[in-house]
N, C-alpha and C positions, 0 to 999 in steps of 0.2 A: 584752688585756694589762694587767697591774697597773701602777699608777703607780710602784711601788717597783722594777719591772724597769728603769726608767730612773734612778730616784733611788738610786744605789748608796750603801751605807752608808759604805764606805771614803772616799768623796769628801766626806762631810758635814763642815762646819766648825761645830762646836757653840759655839765661843766666839771670834767674829771679833775681830780687833784693830783693824780699820779705823776711822778717824775721819772720813774724807771719802768722797765718792762714788767718786772714782777709786781710792782705796785699797781700797774694798770690791770694785770690779770686778777689780782686780789680784789680790786675795786669792782670790776665787772662780776666776779664770782659772788661778791657780797650782795649785789643787786639780785642775782639769781636766787640766792639763799633767802633774802628778805621777802621775795615774792613767791616763795614756796615751790620753785621750779626744780630744785635739786634736793636730794636727801642725804648726801654725804659730801661735804665740802672738800675734805682731804682727798678722797678718791677722784673727784672731778678735777681738782687742781693737778693731781698726779698725771691724769690722762692728758690734760692740756699741755703740761710740760713735756710729756712723752712725745706728743705731736710736734712741739716746738724743737725738740732735740733732733727730729728727722730733717726739718728745714723750717726756717722762720715763716710764720704765717703773715708777717709784715710784707704784703705783696708789692709795696711801693706806691708812689703817687699819694702818699699820706694816708694809706688805708692799711688796716690790720684786721685779719679775720681768724682769730684763735678759735679752734673748734675741737670737740671731742664727742665720741659716741660711747656711752657707758651706762651701766645700770644705776649710777648715781643720779641720773636725770629722771625727774617725774614726768615732765611734759616737754615736747620739742619747743625750743624758745630761741629767739635771736635777741640778744641784749645789745642795744645801740649805745655807744658812748662817744663823747666828743671832748677833745682836749684843745683848749685855746692856744696853749704854749707849745704843744707837741711833746711826744715821748720818744726817746731813743729805743725803738722796739726791735733793733737789729734787722731792719727792713732790707729787702733784696736790693733796693737802690741806695742804701746807706743813708737815707734821709729820714727825718722825724715822721712819726705817724700821728695823725690828728683825728681820724675817724676810726672807730672800733666797732666791729660786729662779732660778738662772741656767740658762737653757735653751740647750743647744747642739744644733743640728740640722744634719745633713750635707746637702749638696746632693743632690737626686735621691732623698731618703729616701721610703720608702713612707708612705702616709697613716696607718698604724697609730700611729706615734709622735705625729702631730698630734692624733689622737683622744685619746691619753693625756694630752697637754698640755692639751687642751680640758677634759678631766675634772678635771685638777689645778686649772685656773683656776676651775672651778665650785665645787669644794670650799672654796676659800679665801674665798668670800663668807660662809661660816658663821662668825660671830664666836665662838661657843662652841668650835668646832673649832680656830680660830686660837689661842684662849687656851690650849687643851690643848697645842698644838704649842710655844707659848712656854715652857711649864712642863716639857716633856720633858727628861730628863737625859742620855739616850744616843741614838746613832743608831738602835739597835734599837727603842727606844720610839717614835721618830719614824716609823719604817717601819711598826710595828704600828698606830699611830694612823691612818696613811693607808690601810692595808689594810682596817681595820675601817670607816672612813668611806666608802671607795669601795664596799664591799659593801653598806652601808646605803643609799647613794645609788642603786645599781643596783636594789635591791629596791623602793625607793620609785618609781623610774621605771617599772618593770614594772607596779606597782599603778596608777599614774596612767594608764598606757596602756590599761587596761581600762575607764576611766571614759568613758562615752559621752554624758554629759550635754551638752545643747546650750546654749551660752553665751547669756546675756541680751544681745540686740543693743545695748541702750543702755549697757551696762557692759562690753562686750567690746572689748579693745584688741589691735591687732597691732603688731609692731615689727620692725625690721631693725637688726642690729648688724654693724659692719664696721670694721676698721682696716687701714692699708696693708700690714702684715706678716701679720696674720690669725692670730697664734699665741696671744696671751694676751688682749688687751683685748676682742677680739670675743666670746669666750666668757664672760669675767667680766661684761661688760655684759649679755649674755643672762641669766646666772644671777641677777644683781642685780635685773633687771626682773622675772623670774619669781618670785623669792623675795618681793620687796616686794608684787607683785600678789597672791600667795597670802595674805600677811598682811592685805591690805586686802579680801580676798574678791573680787578682780577677775579674771575669766577673761582670759587673755592667750595669744597665740601669737607666738613669736619666731623669725624667720629669721636665720641667721648666714651671713655671706659672708667666710669665712676662707681660709687657704692651701689647704685641700682642696676649695674651691669652695662653692657655695651649698648649705646644708643646711636642712631643714625649710621648704622653699619655701612661701610663703604662696599659698593658692589664691585664685582669683577670687571664690569665694563668701565666703571668710573676709574678704577686703578689703571686699567689698560690705557685709557684715553689721556690720563694726567701727564703733565710735563715732569712731575716729580712728587715726592711724598715728604711731608714734614711729620716726624714722630717726636712730639714734645711730651715725654713721659719719664716718670721716675720709677716705673715698675715694668715688668715684662708685658709686652703686647704681642699679638699674633703677627709674626713677621714674614713667614714663608710666602704669603700671598703677594709680597712686594718683590719677589725674585726678579732680577733684571731691571728694576726701576732705580732711578736716582733717589736715594733716601737720605734725608738729613735727620740724624738722631741727636736730640738735644734735651736738656732738663726741661721739665714743664714750666719752670720759672722763666725760661727764655721765651716761651710762647706768650707769656704775659708781658714781658719787658721789651722783647726785640721782634715783634711780629713782622715788621717791614723788612728787617735784615734777613729773617728766615725765608720769607717769600721770595725776595730778590735772589738769594743764593740758589734756591731751587730753579727759578726761571732762567738764571744765568748758567745753569749746568755746573754749579760749584759743589754740588753734593755728590758723594761717592756712589757708585753703582753697588746695590746690595745683591749678594748671591746667597740663596738659602742653603746651598750645599757646600759653601766655601767662600771665604772673603776675597774680594778683589784686592789688588795692590793698594788702591786708594783707601779702602776700608782698613787695611792693615796698618797704614800710617796713623789713622785716627786711633786705632786700638792701642798702638804702642805708646801713645801719649799718656795713657793712664798709668797710674802707679802700679808697679809689679806686685808690691806687697798688698795693696788694696784688692787687686784681682785674686791673689792667693787666698786672702782672708775671706772674700766673698764666696769663693768656691768651697772653702772649708766650712763656713757657716751654713752653706746650703746643705752639705752632708750632715752636719750636726743637728740642724733644725729638723730634718726628716728622721733622724735616728732617735731624737729625744723621746717621742711617744713610746717607742719600744723600750727605752731605758727606764722611764718612769713607771709605765704600766707593768712591764715585766719585772722590774726590780722590786717594786713594792709587793707585788703578789708573790714573788720568790721569797722575799723576806718573811712574809706571813706564813709561807709554807714551812720555813725553817722553824718558826715559832710553834706551829702545829706538830712538827716532827718531835720537838722536845716534850710536848705535852700529851699528844695523842698517839705517837708512835708512827713508824714508817708504813704500817699496813692500813692506816686510816685512809678512807676513800677520798676525803676532801684534800688531804695532803698530797695524794697521788695526782688528783685532778689539777691542783694548783701547780705542782711541779711540772706537769705535762704542758700546760698552756704558758707557763712563765719561763721555765728553764729547760735543761736537758737538750736533746737533739731535735725537738719539735716545737719548743716554746719561743716566746718573744726574744729571749736573750740569744737564741740561736741565729737571729737575723741582724743583730746590731752592726757588726762589722761589714756585712754584705750591703746593708742599706746605706751606711755611711759612705762606702766606696762608690756605690751606684750613683748617689746624688751629688757627690763631688764631681764625678765624671760627667753627669748631665750638665752641671754648671759650666763645664769647659767645652764639651763637644756636642751639647744638645741631646735630644732623645736617642740618636743612634748609639750614644756612649753608655746608656743605662744598662743594657744587658752585659757587655763585657766588664763594666764596672762592678756589677753585682756578683758576677761569677768570680772575678779577681778577688773581691772582698771575701767571698765564701772560701776560696782557696787559702787565703791568709788565715781565716778562722780555723779551717780544717788542719792546716799544717802547723798551727800554733805560732804563726808569725804575728798574731795578735793585732792590737789596735794600730800599731805603727805600720804593720804590713797592710792593713786595710787602707790607711792613708795613702801609702805608696800605690796600691792598686787603683784607687780612685783617680789620682792625678795621672797615673800611667794610662789608664783606659781613656780618659778624656783627651789627652794629647795624642794618643794613637789614632783616635777618630779624626782629630784636627789634621794630622798627617795624611790620613787616608783621603780626606776631602780634597786636600791639595793634590795628592797623587792621582786621583781619578778625575780631577777637574777637566782634563783635556779629552775625556772620552766623548764620543759622539752623543748628541742630544737624545738620540733614540734609545740610548742605554741608561738614561737618567733614572728610569723606573727600577732598574736593577740595583741601584746603589743602596737604598734603604732596606730592601727585602733580601738581598743576597750578598753584595760586596762588603758592606759595612759589618753586618753580623758575622760573616765567615772570617774575613781577614782581621776584624777587630778582636774577635774572640781568640783567634789563633795567635796573633802577636801578643796580646795582653796575657793570655794564659801561658804561652810559652815563656815569656820573660818572667812571669811570676814563678813558674815551676822551676826554672833553671837558675834564676838569679835572685829575685827579690824575696821569695819565700825562705830560702836557706839563710840569707843575710839577716832578715828581720826575725826569723825564728831564733837565731843565735842572740840577737840583741834583746828580744823579748824574754827569752829564758834567763839571760843574764840580769835583766832589770827585775824580773819577778824574784829571782834568786837573791839578788841584792836586797830587795825590800823585805823578803822573808827573813834575812839574816842581819838586818840593820841593828846595830847596837842602840841602846836607849838614847844615848846622846845624839847620834846622827838622826834618829827618828824624830826626836824633838825639834831639831833644827829644820828638818823637812816640813814638819807640821807647822812651825812658826812661819816659814816661807809661804806655804800654801794657804794658811789661814789669813795672813796679811794680804796676799794677792786678791783674795775675795773682796776686800774692802777698798782696793785702789780705785776702781772705777764702777763698782757696784752694778754689775751686769754687762759691762763693756768687755773689750778684748782681753784685758789682763785677768779679769774675773773668769771669763770663759776659758782662758788658757789653763787656769788652775783646776777648774771644774772638769775640763776635757781630760787632763792628765789623770785625775782621780777616776773618771769613768773608764779610761784606758786600762788602768790597773784593775778596776772593778770587773771589767768585762773579760780581761785576759787571764786573770789569776785562776788557777785551777780550783782554789778553795774559796772563790768569790771573796777576795780580800776586801774588807770594808774599812781598813785602817785609814787609808787616804781619804775615803769618802767621809769619815768622821771628822777629819781635819777641815775639809772644805765646807761641810755643812755647818759646823760650829762657827767657822770664820764668816760665813755668809749670814748667819743669824744674828751676829753681834751688832752690826751697825744700826739697824732699825730699833733693836731693843735698847741700845745705848742712848739713842735719841729720845726714845719714849721715857726712859729713866731720867734723863737730864731735864726734859720738859716738866716732869713731875716734881723733881727735887729743887730745881732752880727756876721757879715760876717768874721771878722778876727779870729774867734774862730772855724770855720768849714772849711773843705776842699771844693774844687770845687764840688767833687762828693757828699759830704754831703749836700751842698746847693741845688744841683739839686734834690736830694732825698727829701729834705725839701719841695720843691715846690709840689711834689707829695703828701706829707702828708696833704696839705690843702684839697685835694679832698678826701683822705682816712678818715680824721677826720670828715669832713662834712657828710660823708656817714656812720658814726658810724662803722668804721673798725679800731679798736684799734691796730690790728697787724701791722699797718704801722710804729709803733714806735719800733718794735722789733729789726730791724737791728741797730738802734742807741743804744738801751738798751744793746745789746750784746757787743758793743764796749766800753760803758761807763755806766755800770749798776747803780752805786751809784748815779751819778748826774741825769741821765735820770729818773730812777724810783723814786728817792727821790723827785725831783721837781714835777714829774707827780702826785704822790700820794697827795701832798698838794693841787695842783690845782683841781684835780678830786674831792677830798673831799669837797672843797669849792663849786664847781659847784653842787654836789649832795645835799649839805646842803641848798643852795639857792633855789633849786627847791621845797624843803619842806617848807622853810620859806615863799615862795610866793604861796604855795598850787597849784603847777603846775601839771596838769594831762595830760599824753600823752597816748591815747588809742590805741597805736600800739607798737609792740614789737621790731621793727627794722625800719631802713630807714633814721635815722639821720635828716638832715635838710629838707629832702623831706617829712617828716611827722609831723614836729613840729607844723604846723598851723592847724593840726587836733585836737590839744589839746585846752585847755581852755585859756591859756596865752602864745601864740606862741612867742611874742616879749620878754616876761620875760624869757622864756626858752632859747631863743637865747642869751639874756643878761647874764644869769647864765653861759652859756658855754664860752662866750667871757671873762667874768671876771676870770673864772677858768683857761682858756688858757693863758691869759695875766700874771696872777700870776705865773703859772708854767714856761712860756716862759722867764719871767724876772729873776726868780730864776736860771734857767738853764744857761741863758746867762751871768749872773753875776758870777755864780759859776765856770763855765768852763774857763780854761786857754786859752789864745791866742795860735794859732798854733806855732808861732815862739818861744814862751816861753816854750812850750812843747818839741820842737825840741832841744832847748838848754839844758833842763833838761835831756833829753835822752842822748845827747852827753856827758854831764858831768858824768852821771852814767856809760857810756861805758868807759870813761877814768879811773874812779875809779876802775872798774872791771879789 
């Protein structure tokens, strides 16, 4: 397929008016919408901004490639845009962006469009070609340039495929490129490395791990023969195969921006030696340079992300079983079935703490830490050490395996096969289990019992204060670390309490529902203070808010953080406090409006959310300036400048 089959000429924006990053995104999305390529502008923009939050798609050299794969897309499309003056797109090189390629990919799309996007990414590494695109005067000329360049690249690739020369071992390099979405950066890093290696006369083989899976997989012989390995990746790739090789691990953006530096470091033996069963001293130095907190947070989120399906699936089914118990009685077969698969000693809730601990351990000590982590978490659950005990078990098991890897590092090579199947399981389980049994389980059982007892006997005043804090935290970063901290605390109480206490869950759910609902309300009541696009997105936030999807507020918060976040925190705190004032219990960890009547005071819960949303919505609407006034202020500032 030709690139120009996706890059339709009618959608090209040859003279963009945007001056800011968000304006550029909006202008390109408008072209998609105008040409019928997307069906939900708000959702598509949300996914674009979500991708930008991971890392800027301004790849440098004046090029930006915002992209998203979502059900909001009707047909795979690449929108080309060009800015004469340049846009501050927060590019990786800190310079303005002039050429834009917005990639819209539908969910479930065939791999053929991904292959085309990969080809597009590779072409844009050619600076001469990019210069020609900048000078093109019409959409037809842009299309012709891409057709000619793609044909040239395909001819060159076929020619290179016939070259059977064996690389010189001492100057042969292998690499892996990968990014979380795998649409653009993966292939641009690949081509940047290959092009620079060609200029330097260095043979190279590059494996890509993109959305369509692993391509050009490195063979065992190639890895063995190579002088070293470059892993330019922002996600986990298969590393055990590189054991004993010099491996340079770096973000995928460095593969695009610094290919010559990476290649030279590998050839000059400046990369640390990678050990699959334990880090070398050189690798430890690199590891220690990372933030301790960021590492702990990454490990914790790995456990929580694997635990959440058990929480949501088991929690909602368990809540439904409570409803059936009240209406149909304990002897009803459906009630018994739901209770068996969701709660009790056999259901999903039985595994929460064990899964949490297991995958925290995996993040620290890799796969050998999974079994001792799960067992340690189960011991915490069984001894009533609770959620906190599970956290301790996960971190303990992970670091026990790290310790064992160092301890057994000096064993003869002939015994390497015994480590994963005998030494790590036996000693990992023994040490983790022994420490949990004698030290951590008793300590955290005492803490957990005290916490649950304190929550059960909270006076109304203290409960309201706790509800205010938890509700407000849900709006601070709307899905970020602070939001997750509040939600995790509520889950901990929810999972550890003997009576499945849903008081704290009511506070965080109410707090999380308020921001998108408040924005939706403000856009409806104060229409002169929001653009047409913002008002349309505001309507979507009614649904997102009612569904307890706080992230619907993120696009608004990104454009006006002080007003959006400030007003949201106030309303969310009020809503969280009201749930505790009225002793509302929601025995489900997710679901929003769809689960509120599973609680004890469904109407009061709904009222607390409405009050919080109205307060936030009014504060936002009154605080925000009208559009015309903002335009006049901007024009006045421009005249002063």
